[in-house]
C-alpha angles and dihedrals in degrees: 000000000000116000114216127228088247091056090052087052090057090050090049092051089049091051092050091051091048093049094046091046095050094042093052091047091050090051092049094047090045090053090055090052094203121163092220128019091223089066094062112093118228111256093034106159107228099177140346102230103170105352131238095007102048132022138155107245125172120231127162105212109202093179136051125270112351091000097293118157094013132162136029119035089349088095093066096036091052092045092051092046092049091050090050091050091049090050092050090049091049089054092045089054089060089057099045126095099178119096096211091053091048091053090048093049091050093050094049093043093050093046093049093050093043090058092044090060089056094047091052095044101037107017091247144031120282109231123183114149103105120186093156092116089074090067090225102083114033098177128097115221144163141227093274091054090049090051091052093047095047090043093053090047089052091049089054091046091048091052091054093046094047092052090060096048115093115239113254110258095013114146118241114251113245121215 
């Protein structure tokens, strides 16, 4: 199977998301200077960046979005599911010929794998970007989550844009 240049672009985007996600998490965990991650209480305020709108606040999310399905064997089930999704996206990238879709696939794939690394290492996902002071967005998230969210939005946008494009070689309808 030949992998296209576009597919490699998706893999490159995924790698960038993973590296940025893991670097920012390492910086945040380094700033806390805790011997063990399990000793850090959820909601620990690391830094006030632009109070009250934006702060760095530590939360270990053992579930999926908004903490749903957390705890117990959920760690391994969610990790396995995320790896399967990333694999399916990697395959989908080999079949895609649209740049917007490739970018979206790379963002979602990178975000999913970035969070898998946390689940395996820490038993949950390290979240720290806190915009809850705005009153509009009460959840704390990370770079991987942002990659997934933006990627899904781009997938939706791509689906709308691709519906309006005529198919190459399609005959014009006569009235």
